[in-house]
N, C-alpha and C positions, 0 to 999 in steps of 0.2 A: 483451551484443549480444543488444538487442528486435527481433526482425523479424517479420514477417507470412510465414508458409510456409504452402502450400497441399498438402492431404493428397490426397496422390496412390491410395493405394491402401491397406488394412486388412483383417485379420482379426481373430481374435479373441486372438491370440499376435505381431501382426509389425505394424508400421508402417511405410509407405513416405512421407516427406517429402519436398515437392522447395523446395531452398531457392532464395530469390530472387539473383539476381546479387551483390545489394550486400552478400551474407551468405556468398558465395563462398572470400573470400580467409580471414574470420574463421574457418568451419569448419577450411579449411586449415591455417591454423595451428595450431587447437586438436587437431586428430588427431598432427600433427607434434610438437606436448609430449608429449600420450599416450604414442605410439609411443616416443620416446626416455625418459620415465619407465616405460614397459612397465605402463599403466596402460588398461584396456581397457573402462572404466566411464565413463559422463558422467551429469549429471544433469542434466535436460531438464526444465522447467516447460512445460506445454501449459493453455492455457484459453483461454476465449471472446476475440476480440477485444474491448477495451475501452477507454476513452476516460481518459487521466492526469489527475489532478485539475491546477486550473487553478492557476497563479503567478503571480507580480507584481501590479501595481497594481489595485486591483478584480477580486481574484481569489478563488477559493473559499478558498486557503491563506492570504491576507491575511486574510478574512473571518473564518475560525476562529482565527488566531493575537490577530484582535483583541479576537474575545468573551474569547478566553484572560486578556488583560490586562488587560480590564474586572474580568473575575471576580478576577483575584487581586490588584486595587487595594484589593477591599472585604475580601476574605478574609485577606489576607498570606502567601498560599500560595505555594511556587514555579513558577513556570512550568510545569517539566515534570513538577510534581509533578499540577498542574491536569489540564494536556494527558494525562498518565496515568491519570488518574481519568472525566475524558471517555472515553479510550479502551476502559478497562474497563467501562463505563456501556451504552457503545455495542455490546457483543458483544451483548446482548439484541434489538438490531436487526438481527442478521445480520451484522455486521462483521468481518471475517475475522482468524483468528487461528492462533497453531502451538503445541503443547505441546512442551515444553524434557525433558530427559533427566529430569527430577527431578519431571514430571508436572505443572507450572506451565502455566496458559495466560498466554499470553503476545500478545496482539494484536500485529498487523501493524504494520511501521513508516508513519507517515502518508507518506513518501518513495513507496510504495508504492500509494497508492491510486487507484481511479479516481474517476472524477467522483460515483457516487452512493454512492462507501464516504467519502468526504470529506463529502455533503451527510450521511450519517447523522451526521459527530461534529459538524456545524454544528447539526442539528437537540438533537443530545445537549447541546451547549454552552447554546445555550438552555434546555433542562430544567434542567440544573445551574445556571444563572446565577435561574433563577426559584425554583429550593432553597433558593438563598441568599440571596434579596433584593437581587440584584445585578440594576437596569435599565437592559438593554444599548443603546447608541446602534449604528446600523446602519450609520454610517457615520464612523469614527475614524481 
């Protein structure tokens, strides 16, 4: 569950958060499961608020995937391979990544993109198309 929380109090080694009412039941269920399994740690990701990438017709997601479809028609590559290359190239623009257990850089899943991060992928798709000699149509 993703929700916005208010930072109530903090010091160098302790943070107090106030959960919104919509998250109370989910938090209680998580605590109950943790206690049952005798697990006393949780993974909590904290970040600045951000807008998720747009999806649906005429969205960023549609824009990116349409460009990829046009590129692979010309290059003959697989859709997923082309998308992976775009993500890899977008790392230089500041596209988020993680490092796996073997030290490999793994670009963030597109599903977790913000509008800014998806814009990086779209710009990189434009650059890749130019590199491959593909003239993109902005509406397809």
